[in-house]
N, C-alpha and C positions, 0 to 999 in steps of 0.2 A: 326727823323731818328732812335732814340733809340727804339721807339715802332714799327717801321717798322722791325727791326732786330729781335725783339722778335717773330714775327709771324712764321718765318721758324723754330725757335728753338722749338716753342710749337707744330708744325706740327710733327716734328721729334719725340718728346716726346710722343705724342698721337699715332703715328704709331708704335713706339716700345713697348708701353703699349699693343696696340691690338695683336701685334706679340707674346709677352709674354703671353697673356691671351689664345691665340689660342694653343700656345705650352703646356701650363698647362692643356689644355682641352683634348690633345691627350692622348691614353693609354699608360702607362709606358711600356718600352721593356719587353716582356716576359722572364722570369728568367727560366732556365732549372730546371725542378723538381728534387729534390734529389733522387738518386736510392734507390729503396726499395728492400725487399727481394723477390727473384723470386725462381721458381722451379729451381733445380739444383744448388742453392747456399748452402753455408755451414754454419750452425748456431755452436756457441761454447757455451756450457754451461755444468754444471756439473763438478765434480772434477776429473782430469786426475789421472789414476792409472797406473805406469808403470808395476806393477806385473800382473795385469789381462789384460793389453793391451788396456784399455779404454782410449782414447785420448781426450774425451769431444767433439768430433766433430760429427755433425749431418747433413745428406744430406737431403735437402728439396725435397720432392717428390711432394707435392702440396702446394703452399704458401696460398691459399684461402679456401680450404676445407679439412675436415678431412676424413678418409677412410670410413666414413659412409655417407659422402655428407653434413654434417653440417658445418656451418662457422667454420673456425679455420685453423690449419696447420698440415700437415701430414709429419713427418720426420722419418728417419731411421738412426741408428749409421753408420757412414762412415766406420769405420773399425769393425773387429770381436773382441769378448772379450771372455775371459775365466773365470774360477773361480777365486777365491781371490788370489790363488797361481799361476795362469797362466795355469792351466791344461785344457784340453777339457772339453766340456760340453755334457751330454748326454740328450736325450728327456725323457726317463723312464728307470729306473733300473729294469730290468728283470733278473738279474744274468748272467749266462753264455750262455743263450739261443742264439744260432747263426742262421742265415738264409742263406740258399742257394736256387738254383733253384729246388733241388730234396727234400728239406725240408724247407718249407716257414713258419713253425712256426704254422700251423693250430691247432695242439693239444694244444699248449700253450694259443694261442688266444681264443680257445673254452672254456678253463678252467679260462680265465682271461678276461671277456668281457671289453671293454672299454680301452684296453691296449694303443690304439693309440689316445686316447681323451687328448687334451691339458689341460682341466682343472684338476688339481690334478697331473700333471706330475712333474718331476724333473725340467724340463725346466721352467715351470711356477713359481715354487718355487725360482728357479735362479733369475727370473725376479724380484720378490717381494724382495729378498735380495739385489739385485743390486740396486734397487730403493731407499732402505733405506740406503745403504752404500754410494752411490755416489752423492746424490742430497740433496741441502738444502730443508727445508719444503716448502719455497716459489716456489722452482723449481718443487717439486712434485705437489704442488696444481696447477701448471700451465699446468701440464699433465692431460688431460681430462679423467675422467673414461669412458671407451668404452665398449658399448654393442652391440653385433653384431653376426649374423649367416652368415655362408659362404655357398655359392652355390658349386655344383660339377663342375669340369672342367676337360677336357681331353687335354693333352699337347703332341705335336708331338712326343717327345722322340727321338729314333733312327729312327723312321719311317719305320721300318721294323718288322715283326713278331718275337717275342721272346717268351720264356717261360713265361707265366703269363701275356704276353701282345700281345695277338693274333693280334691285330688290329694295332700293333706298336706304340701305344700311351702309355702315362703314365696317369693314371686315379685316380682322387682323388673324395671322397665322399663329399656330403653335410655335413655340420656341424651345427646343431642347437645350438644356444646360445654359441658358442665357446669362445666369450669374454663376460666376465660378470662383467663389472666394472673394467677390467684391466686398469692400467695406463701405462704399459709397456708389450709389446708382440711381438712375432715373426711375420714376414710377412706370408701371405697366399700364397699358390701356385698361385692364380689367380693374386694377387697383384705383385708377383714377375716376372710375365711375362707381366705385363701391360705397353704398350707403353706409356699411358698416365702419368705414373710415371716415364718415362725414361728408362724403361727396354726393349730396342729394340732388344738386341741381347745377346749372352753370354757374351761377353766382358763387357756389361754394368752391370752384375750381379756379376762380379768378385770382391770380398772384401779381404783385407789383414789381416792377423793377424801378429803383429809385423813385418811388411814388407814382408811377404810371403803369396801368395795366399792360402787359405785353404777353406773347405766346412763349410757349416752353415744350421742350422735347419729352416724348415718352420713349421706352425702350422697345415697344412692340412693333414688328414688321406687318406691313399691309399685305394683303394676299395678292397674288400676281397681276390682277387687273391694273394695278398702279405699282410696278415693280422696283421703282426708285423711292416709294414713300414709306415713312415709319409714322407711329402715333404722334400726335401733336395736340396741345391744348391751346385753342386760340385766345386771343386777348379777352374775348367775351365769354371765355369758359367752355366753349363747346369742344368735346373730343372728336377730332377729325384726323386726317393724315396730311402729310407735307413732305415734299422731296428732301432726302438726306442732306442736300447741298443748300437748302433754303432758297433755291431758285425756281421759280414758277412763273405762270402768268401774271400773278400778282406777288410783290415781294414785301416782306414784312421782317422785322428784327425777330430773331429767336434766342431764348436764353435757357440756362439750366436750372432745374429745380431738383437738387440731389435728395435722396432719402437714405436712411440707414437703420440697422437694427441695433439697439443698445443692450449691452450687458447689465441688467439692473444690480447684479452683485457687485459691480465696479462703481456704482454710484456712492461715493463717500459722504456726500451731504447735499442738501438742497435747502435754498435760502428763497423764502417767499419775497419777491420784490414788489408785487403788485397783484390784486385779486379784484377783478372787475366783474360785472354782471355776466359776461360771457367767457371769461378765461382767467386762469391765474397764471402769473409769469414767475418762473422760478430760474434762479442762477444755480447752475450744477458744478460740483467739484468731484472729480473722479479720483479713484484710488491711485496713489502714486505721484499725485500732483500737491502742491500747496493750495490753500484756499484760493478760490476763483475770485479775484477782486476786479476783473475787467468790467467795464461799464458798457450796458446795453440799453437800447432805445425801449422805453416802457410805453410809447404810444402805439395802439394797436392800428393796423392799416385801415384805411377808409376808402371802402370800395363802393364807387358811385353807381348810378344807374347802369344796368347791364342790359343792352339791347337784345330783344328776341330775334336774332338774326335769322335762326331757323324758321321761326313763324313768319317773319317778313319774306323770306325766300318762298316759302310754301305758299303764301297768300299771293305773291306775285306771279309764281308759275300757274297757280290756278286761275289767276286773272287774266293772263296773256292770252289763252284761247277765247275766253269770252270778250276781250277786246277786239281780237282778230275777227270773231264772228260779228261783232258789231261794226267793225270797219267794213267788212265784206257786204253786211246788209245795207250800210250807208251807200257804198259804191254802187250795189245794184239798183237801189232806189234812184241814185242819180242818174245812172245809165237808162233806166226805165223812164224817168222824167224827161230826160233829153230826148229819148225816141218819141215819146207823146206830142213834145213841142215841135219837132220836125214833121211829124204827120199832120199836126194841126196847120203848120205854116203851108205844107204842100196843098191841103184842101183849099185854104184860102186863095192860093194862087190859081187853083183850077176854077 
């Protein structure tokens, strides 16, 4: 009887063993992969400086490739930056030379060839000084030296003929070897209108300086119709051109918005500081540095309503001829009415 009772027990043990072996052979439940850095995210590195406006935050334009198409990461400062005292930044110092539709600076440009060239400009020197001032040696080494030539590009602009822009476009010349090993540099006009980098409209290009939308420089030279102008993003996000000295018939402050290419292999660690519906914010440590413990602002910039200046100008310029025609018609009607009254008065006198 004792041996007969052992058989069911042994069968149960054998069946349980088979079940356990089958369960062990099954693949483990897949775990959700950790979130990685994506285009549109924000990286935090560098030493924030309240005086200049630098907050240490960088917008990821491409998380896999540099702006030359090589493996890496292409980023641009999230906000705008001034000089060490927070003053505006100019592209090149040409004294008090100002530009207008009637005097575009042709004489000065002819006497000073290369005035719109990025290499050797005040803006390039600003980038070099900013690099040394705001980043550790390890962070500097993680910024890849970039060698690049830019092609020419025509941007719609206001879309209507204007002095110096008969086709209604804003045109930029090609620039051979415009970047020559630069680790920090401004965006080009082509990059600033690239949907692939997230610049799909004027609003996407708006950047803030200490909480206020302002204009910032690009590195692209304008074609010779405006020989002292380079690319510029206005405070309302439109890509246009502006004199290198910042002096024109209308004046406005101009700031820097530097970009750089990062060597992904030198990223030693990333810490997720915040993950919003629109972007994740990461604090980055690079190889050769201790852990990055610097504090960064986690509040995303709030861009208010962006006026459609191009649409307004277009509407105004279309309306002006209509208004003039209406005024001429009104004047003609007034003259005709006056003539009729005089004739009627003469007839009564006769």
